N, C-alpha and C positions, 0 to 999 in steps of 0.2 A: 475195777475201780481205780481211778487216778490216785497214785500214792500221795499221801498227805505230806506237804512240805514241813520240814522240821521247824518248830517254833523259832529256834535260833541255833546258830552254831557259834560256840565261843572260839573266836579266831582273832589273832592279832595280825593286822594287815601292815605290810611294809609300805613306806611312802612310795607313791606312784612315780614321782620324779626323784631319782636317786641323787641328783646334783645338789639337793638341799633347798632351803627356803629362799636363797638369793635368786633362784631361777623362777620364782613364782611371779606371774604378771601383776598380782596385787601389790607386790613389793615395789616393782618399778613404778606403778601408778602412785603409790604413796610417796616414793622418793621425789617424784616430780609433781607433788600435789598442787603447788601454786600455779604451775604452768598448765596443769590439767583443768583447774578451776577456771582459768582464763579461756581455755579452749571451749569448755562447756558453756560459759557465758556468751562467747562469740557465736557458737552454733545456735544457742537458744534465741538470741536476738535475730539471727537470720530467719529462723523458723517463724517467729512472731511477726516479723515484717512481711513475710510471704503470706501469712494468714490475714493480717490487717493491711491490706494493700493501699489504703488511703490514710491521709493524716487524721481525718475525723474518726475513722475506725480505730486507729491506734489510741487516740485520745479517749475514746469510749472504753477501750479495754483497760487503760490505766485508771480511769475513773472508777470502773467496776472493781478493779483490784483494790483500790484505795478504800472504797465503801466496804467491801467484804473483809478486808484486813482490820479496819477500825471496829467492825461488828464483832470479829473474832476475839480481839483482845479485850473487848468489853464484856462479852457473854461467856467466853471460855478461855481465860488466860491460863498459861502453864508457867511453872517456875523456870523452865528452860528457855523461855522466850527472851530475846535480847532486851537489855535494860533500856536501850535507846530507841526502841521500836516506836513508841508513841511520838517522840520528837521527830523521828525520820518521816513518819506518815504525815505529821503536821507540815513538815517542810515540803513534801510532795504536793500536798493540798495548796499550799501558798503559791508554789510555782505554777500549778495548773490554773489558778486564778489569774496570775499574771499573763498567762498565755491568752486567756479569754478576752483580755483588754489590749492585746498586742496585735497590730496589723502587719508587722514585718514578718513575712513568711519564713525568711531565712533564720531569724532569731527564734521563731516558734519551733522550727525543725531542730535547731541546735539544742534548745531547752528540752524538747521531747526526747531527743537522742540521749541527753545527759540523764534525764529521769529514768528512762528505760534501762540504760546501762547500770545505774546504781541499784535499781530494784533487782535486776537479773543477777548482778554480781553478788548481792546479799543472799539471794536464793541459792546460787551455785555454791557459795562458801558454806552455807548452812547445811546443804545436802551432802557435800563431799565427806567421805570417810577419812579417818586419820590412822590408818593401819601402821603399827610399829612391830617389827619382827621380834624385838626383845620382849615386848609386852605379850605378843602372841604366844611365845614359848612359855612364859610364866603363867598366863591365863589358861593355856591348855593343860598344864600340870596341875594348877590350882583347882580348876573345875573338876578334873578327873579325880583328884585326891579328895577334895571336899565332898563331892557328891557320894563317892564310894564310902567315905567315913560315915555319912548319914545312913547310907544303905546298910552298913554293917551294924550300926547301932540299932536299927529297926528290926533286923532279922536275927540278931543274937542277943542273949540276955547279959545284963551287967554293964556297968560303966566302962570297963576296960575294952569292951567290944568295939568301941568307937575307933580304937587303934588297930583293930583286926584288919587283915587283908583277905579274909575268907571269901567275901563276896566282892565282885567288881560291877561296874556299871553295866557290863554286858549281861549280867545276871538279871538286870531289871529292864534295860532298854534292848529289845530284841530287833536286830536289823535283818530283814529278810528280803528276798527278791533278787533283782539283777545287779548285785554288787560287783561281780567280776566284769560284767558287761560295761558298767559305768566306769570302773577303773581303767579298762582298756581304752575307752573313748576319750578319757581325760588326756591321754597321750596323743590323740588323733586330731582334736579340735577344741572348741570352746563349749563348755557345758552351761546350760541355763536350767537350773533346778526349780521346779514349781510345786511346792508342797501344799496340801490342805492346811487350814489354819483354824484351830479351835481354842488355843490357850495362850496366855502370855508366856508360858513356859516354852513355846515352840521355837522362839528365836535362839534361846540358849541351847535347847535340845538339838536342833538341827546343826548348830555349830559344832557340838560335840560329835554328832554322827558323821559329819564330813571328815573330821579329824580321825575318828575311829576307823573309817574306811581307807585311811592312808592317802586321802586326797589333799591337794594344796588348798589354802584358804580361799573361800569364795567371798566376793563382795555381796552384800545382801541388804535389802531395805528393811530397817527396823523402825517402828513407830517412834516419832520424836518424843512422845510422852515417856518412853522408857529411859530417855536420857535425863529426865528429871532427877533420877537417883544416881548419885555420883559413882557408887560402886558398880552399878549395872552399866552405866555409861562407859566406865573403864573397860569392863568385859566386852561390851559390844564394839567399841572402837578397836579393841585388841583382836577381835575375831573377824574384822573386815566389814563391819556394818556401815552403811550410810543412812542418813536420816530422812524419813518420810513423814511429813506432817499432814495427816488425813483431814485436818480442819481446813486446809487451803484448797479451795476448789476453783480458783481463778485460772484463766488461760496462761498467764505469764508463769505461774508456778508449775503447772502441769507440763508445759512445754520444756521448762528447765529440767524437771525430773526425767522426762523422756530422753532429753539430750544427754544427760549424765549416764543413764543406763545404756543407751545405744553406743556412745563413744567408748565406754568401759568395755563393752562386749567386743567392739571392733579392735580394741587393744589386746584382746585375748584373755581378759579377766573372766574366770568362771563366775557366774552370777546366780543369785537366788532371790526370788521374790514370791510373795504370796499372792497369786493372781485373783484370789477372792477379794483382795483389797484390805480386809480386816477380818477379825475373828468371826466365825460363823455364829450369829446370834441365835439361830434356831436349833443348832446341833446337826443340821443336815450337811452332807457333803455338798460342796459348792456346785451349783448347776449353771449359774451365769457368772462368767469371769469378767473382771475389769480388763478392758482391751488395751488400755494405754501403754503400760509397761510391756505387755506381751507383744505389742506391735514393734517394740524396739528391737526384739530379736530378729524379726523379719527384715526390718530396715537395715540392721547391721549385716545380715547375710547378703542383702542386695548391694550394699556399699562395698563389702569385701569382693564381690564379683566385679563391681565397677572398677575396682583397683587392680583387677587382673589376678586376684587370689582365687585359686581353684579349690576343688573339693578336698584338698589335703588338710593341712593344719589349720586352715581358716574356715572349716565347716562348723556350723553351729548346731548343737544337739539339745533337744528339749527332753528333760527327764522328770516325769510326774512322780510325786512321792505322797503317800498317805500316812498321816500320823494317827495312830489308833490308841485311844485311852478308854479305860473302864469308868473313869470319872474325870470331870473337868471342874477345877476348883471354882471357876467364875460362873458356872452354869446358872445359878439362881439369878444373878444380875443380867446375864446375857439373854436368857429366855424372857425375862421381864421387858427388856428393851425391845426384843423382837415382837412381843405381843402388843406393846404400845404402838409400834410402827404399823403393824398389821391392822390395828384397831383405829387407824387414821390419826393418831396423835403424832403428827409428822415431825414436830421439832422436839428434841430433847438434848440436853447438854451431855456430851459423851464423856462422862466421868471415868477416870481410871481407878479401878478398885485397889490397885497396888501401886500407890503413888509415893510411898516413903520407904526408906531402907528397912524399917521395922516390918512393914507389911510384906515386902518382897522376901525378907528373911523367913517370916512366918509361913509364907506361901511355899517356899522351897522345903522348909522343915516338915510341914504337914505332908507335902507330896512324897518326900523320900522316907518318911516314917510310916507310910502305908504300904501294905504288902502287894498292891496291885502293880502289874507290869504294863509296859508300853511296847507297842509293836510299830516299827518304822518299815513300811513296805516300799521298796525301790522299784519303780516301773521300768519297762523296756524303753530305751531311748528312741526318739523320733527326730526327723529333720524338721525344719521350720514349716513344712507343709503338712506335717502330721503323719508322714510315712515312717514305718519302722526302719531302723538301720541295724546292720550287723556289727560285729566287733571291730571291723575295719572302717566303719563309718559309711559303708555303701547303703544307699536307700533302695527300698523295695516297695512297690505298690501292693494293694490288697490281694492281687493275683500272684504275688511273688516275683514280679518282673523288675529287674534292675532299672532304676531311673536316674537321670542326672538333674538335680534340683536347679542347676543354673538355667535350664531351659524354661523354668517358670518365670524367670526374670529377663527373658530374651524375646525380642520381636524382630522378625526379618534378619535374624543372625546377629543382632546387636543388643547389648545389655540396655534395658530400659533405665533411663536416668531416675525417674520417679513417676509413679502412677498411684496416686493416693487411693483411688477407687479399687484398683487391683490389690494393693496391699491391705486395705481394709477387709476385703473378702478373704484373703489368705489368713488374716488374723482371726476372723470368725471361724474359718475351717479349723485352724489350729486349736482354738478355744474349745470347740466341740470335741475334738479328738482327746484333749487333755481330760475333759469331763468324763468321757467314755473310759479312759484309762484309769481315772480315779476309782470308778465303780468296779472295774475289773480287778485292780490290785488291792482294793480295800479288804482288810482282814476283819471278818465278823467275829466278835467275841460273844461268849454266852450272855454277858451283861446286856449287849445290844439286843439279843434275840428275846430275852425275857421281857425287856421293856417294850419292844415292838409288839409282842404277842398280847401283853396285858392291855396296852392302850387301845389296840385294835378291838379287843373284846368289849371294852367300854364304848368305843365308837359305834360298834355294831349293835350294841344293846339300845343305844339312844340315838337312832338315826335321824330323829326329828330335831335334835339339838344342834345348833351351830357350835363351832369350836369353843367360843367363850362361855356359853352356857354349860357345855360339857365339862369345862375346867372348873366349874362351880358346883359340881355334883355334891349333894350332901354326903357327909362322912359315912352314913349307914349304907349308901349306895356304892361305896368304893371298895367292894369286896368281891372276889372271884373264887368260886368253889375250886379247890385244887384239882379235882378230877376234870372239870371243864377246862381249866387252864392247861393241864398236861395234854389233853386231847388236841387242843388247838396248837400247842407248842410243838408237838410231834409232827403235825402236818407241815408246819413252817420249816422245822428242822429238816424234814425229808426233802423239801424243795430246795433248801439251801445246799444240801449235800449234792443234789442233782446239778445245781448251778455251778458248784465247785468242780464237779467232774467234767462240765462243759467248758471250763476255763473262764467263767463269767465273774467269779469272785474268789477270794481266799477265805479260809476259815482258821480259827485257832484250834489246836489239838484238844482243847477243853470241850469242843463240840463233838467229840467222839465218845462212844460208849453209852452207858445207861442214862436214859432221859432224866430220871429223878436226880442223879448226881450232877448232870449238866445244869438242870434248873437250880439246884442248890448252889452250884458254883456261880451261876449268873446272879442270883439273889444276893449272895455274899459280896459280890464285887460292884454291882451297879450303883453308882453314886455313893460309894462307900464312905466318902469323907463327910457328906452333908449331915447336918443336924436332923433334918427331916428326910428320911430315905424315900427314894422313888418307889421301891418295892420291898416288902418283907412278908414273912409268914406271921399270921396271928397265932394265938394260943390254940386255935382249932386246926391249925395246919393249912388254912386257906390263905390266898394271896390278897394283900391289901397294899394301898399306897398311902403314904403320909404327905405327899406333895404331888398333885396331878400335873402342875406346871413342869416340874422336874421330870416326871415320867414322860410327858410329851417331848421334852428336850432329848432325852436318851432314846426314845422311840424313833425320833427323826433321823437317826444315823442310818436306818435301813429304808428311808424313803427313796423311791426311784427304782426299786427292784421288782415292783408289782407283786409283792408278797401278800397284800391285803386279802386277796381272794382265797388264800389258804387258811385264813383264821376262821 
């Protein structure tokens, strides 16, 4: 039997770059922020003009942007939005009306150029991060100290335990997987980390994990809504975040966002973004990734080769990461949104459950005063084509043959300047490989397994019911005899162990040993924060649910492994 990976190893990692923070690419980027914003704007304008090759096409895109932006600030305004936004949009509308009455083509082009430049510069400046190395040091210490104090207060008794140093964040946040591999590659090239996304906590968590592994600061996309809260905005800016506004779906904004990501990677900034685009509403591991930002890694690799930069320090490595929780604080709201969308209610206002300092403080307090652990699984790095790489950054295909990634961007011995169709196909290939790696490195908790087993039992009992009717089962039908549950659970558990031995998934050490104890551990931890628990034992010792929607959410974590047939 394959030896079980230790749940975690308490280890303090030295900084990968011994020269210190001044050598970090993100510091150079921040130092020259104004110049970089201008470069992003210039690149974005060039992209947009290449897509809108005629004057009428450009006017149409600007008009579409104007319409969508006015709709956004009317239907879903955020506190972080610029105060002059409505006035700016009104100005754009006025100038577009002037164009429609103007017959001077030269003046029309000049006005269009001015409008486009102003819109794109606003977007570029909004997106750009504002990393400060002095703030980074403070934030790194504050987050580590503050979270650890909450952890000690929750695990030891008495008021004075908050000042204890008995427990550290590594007692709660367990980093497993290819840590040394990642550290080695950080010296060899540029890392693009792509984690799963389940909770608002993810952005802060992954920032701490990067520091705990001794890596330099990454730039990473954080939802603009999180910048509504001044204290969180301070932390995010300090940790290297740039702003992503998921409300903006227009071409002008999306091309600016992609230009920012691509140019930063080309400059050697280690980067992180959530390729699922937003938190998983269903609780499932992402199966379909957003290809926009992912394509910027492939573009940056091609540009590096065009500039004559070979596979040494300019190679780009993709590192999948899974974040594994026993409970997600936002789960009730997320699954409700998912079911509304799946039920054809196509429009809803994407409210943020944690939009004030009080709410985010309560969020963190509740999280760290619960006993449940987190596991962060670091996957094996790949090149931008999805091939695994070794510690020296050399790429190998699925047959173990060494390959040169530059050949994928070469035709007749020359580097291809740009081939959108080819790069789109490479992006799809990489996306699929990331999803496969998510499932391989995912760590199954006992809480995931009990939820999956219970929901599948209900589903198989009522095969004639669709999902929505199943979720409305009468309370008296929401009971599973313990012996029936245990029998099904043991079958799924056996299959999960076989999959782990085949290298298809990881498991928590809590999934070893006596099945009754594993079940008890899973029931104790699944959705442990929620007022209505997804699963508990009743007074007769049988399994019941207090919230079928939540049970469905936590069950979904194991979708995609074809475990249904074993229940």
